[in-house]
N, C-alpha and C positions, 0 to 999 in steps of 0.2 A: 228707196224708202226703207228705213229700219223699223224695228219693232220696239214697242214700249218696254222699258227695262234695259235697253242697251247701255253698256258701259264702254265709252270710247277711251282708248289708252294713249295712242300716239298723237297727242294734241299739243302742238307747238305754240308757245307764247314768247314774248320778249318784254323786258322791262325798260324803262327810260335809261337806266344806267348800262344796259347791255345792248342797246340798239346799234351801237357802233359795229357790232359783229356782222351786221347785214351788209355793210358797204363792200366787203370782200366777196361774199357769196352771191351778191346780186348779179355780178357779171356772168356767173354761170347759170343762174336761174332765168335771167332774161337777157340773153346776148343781144347787143345792139340797142338796149334800153336800160342803161346802167346809171343814168343821171340821178340827181337829187330827187326828182319827182317819183321815180320808180322805187327808190329806197324808202321814201316817206310813205308811199302807198302801201308797201309791204309791211313797214313798221306799224302803220295804223291797223292793218288787218290782224297782225299778231298781238297787238296790245288790246284789241277789242275783246273783252271777256264777257262783260255783263250786258252788252248791247246786241249787235247782230249775231254774235256767236250763240248767245243764249236763245235768241229767237229761232235760229236754225236748229238748235237742239230740240226745242219744243215742236217745231214743224216736222222733224224727222224721227221723233221718238227716242232721242238720246236722253236717257234719264240722268246719267252721271258722266263726268269727264275728268280724266287725270291729266293735268297740265304739266308741261316741262319746258325747259329752256330749249329754243330751237337750235338745230345743228349749225355750226360745229360745236356749240357750247364751249366749255372751258378746255376741251381737247384741242381746239384750234388756237389756244393761247400758249405760246412757248415760254413765256415769262412766268415763273412759278408764283411770285408775289402777286402779280396781276391776276393770274388764274384763280388763286385762292380767294383773293378779295372779291373778284367777280362772282364766284360761286356763293359766297356768304351773303353778299348784297342781294343777289337775285333771289336766293331762298327766303330771305326776310321779306322782300317785296311780294313774292308769290304767296307766302303765308298770309300776308295782309289781304290780298285779293281773294284767296280762298275763304277767309273769315267773313267776307261780305255775303257769301252764299254757300255755306258748307254742305248743304243738302244736295247741291248740284255739282260742286267742284272739289277736287282733291289735288295733291301735288306729288311730284317726284323730284327729288333733290338734285340740283346741279352739283357736280363734284370735280374738283381739280385732282388729276391723277399723277401729279408730280411727286408727291410725298404720300405714301399709303397710310401712314399714321395720321397725318392731317386729314386725309380723305375719310378715314374711319371716324375721326372725331366729328367732322362736319356731317357725316351721315347720321351719327348718333344724335347730334343736336337737332337735325332736321326731323328725324323720326320721333324722338322722345320729347323734344322741345317745341317743334312746330307742327307736329301731327301729320307728317308726310308718310306715304305708304312705301317708300323705297327710294331708289336713286336711278339716275340715267347717265350713261357715258356714251360718247360718240366716237366709236372706233378707237384707234390708238391715240396716246397722248403725245402731241408735238412738244419737243423740248430742244435744248441746244441754243447756242448763241446765234446760229443761222436759221433756227426754226425748222431744221430739216431732219433732226433725229426723232425717232419714234420709240415709245415705250409700250410694250405689249404686256398683258395682264396675267400671263401664265407662269411667270417666274416667281420664285419664293420671295422676291422683293415685295410682292403685293400681298403676302400672307396676312399682314396686320389688318388690311381692309377686308379680306374674305372671312377672317375670323369674326370681325365685327358684323358682317352681313349675316353670318351664321348665328351669332348671339342675338341679333335683333329679329331674325327670322323674317326678313323682308326681301323682295325681289330687286334685282338690278336689271334695268332695261338696256340692252346693247343696241345702239342705233348707228347707222352708217353716217359718214360725213364726206363732203367733197374734199379733194386736195386743196391745200391753202395756196395762195398766190405764190408764196416762196417755193412750194413744191412744184407748181406748174412751170415756174421759171428755171428750176434747177436743170443742170446739164443731164441729159439722158432721161428726162421726164417722159414717162410712157404716155401720159394724157395730153401734154402740151399741144402736139400736132393732131390730136384725136379727141377734142373736147366733146364731140358727139357721143363718145363712149362713157362719159361721166355718169350718166343716169343709171347704167347697169354696173359700172365699175366699182362704185362705192359699196353697194350691197354685197357684191361678189368678194371684194377685198375683206370686208368684215366677216363674211361667212367662212372665208378660208382659214382664219385664225381661231375662230370660236371652238372648233374641235379640240384644240390644244388645251383649252380650259378644263376639259374633262379630267386631266391629270390633277388639276388643282382641286376639283371637287372630290375626287377619289381620295386625295391626300388629306 
């Protein structure tokens, strides 16, 4: 039981146009039950904003909720064009849902991290145009033709984004993600034979590179 006035931050949702992201992660979330029914049930829970979710908020004393695209978000999309399109479409959808009950819901923007200048523009649009409170990224950005390359955010390559974050004075939420199916299939994958470690492995992996961002913030 929470107390009245509670603000919930890590609250995942999915839109009709991004529901396809669940098909890959479902095999990790519910091993042995990865069929269409499991995916549809998960999709229904995440898309339910104004029904059961709001009732649960009222029952538990959650006064306000910040909604965001469920992991892996756009960081699990190695194709740049698709990742950027997915982020923009989701943000538009989420803004529409928040507008139905703005006294109870707010949004964090989904961002494609392939191109930092594009990410900066989308964040600016989401904050100034859609009324979002900041953005969310899910671990490193998958890229490359094989979907196995990773981009981390501590290099000067991402300075255009961090300058925009500073200009807007908004938070960026760093969230872990599970390895993609391609990463699990890759030769030498640490987790492929040890999927039972994925629950702790994602957060640990994320936490291991966050300290390197300190140099970015100092700079």
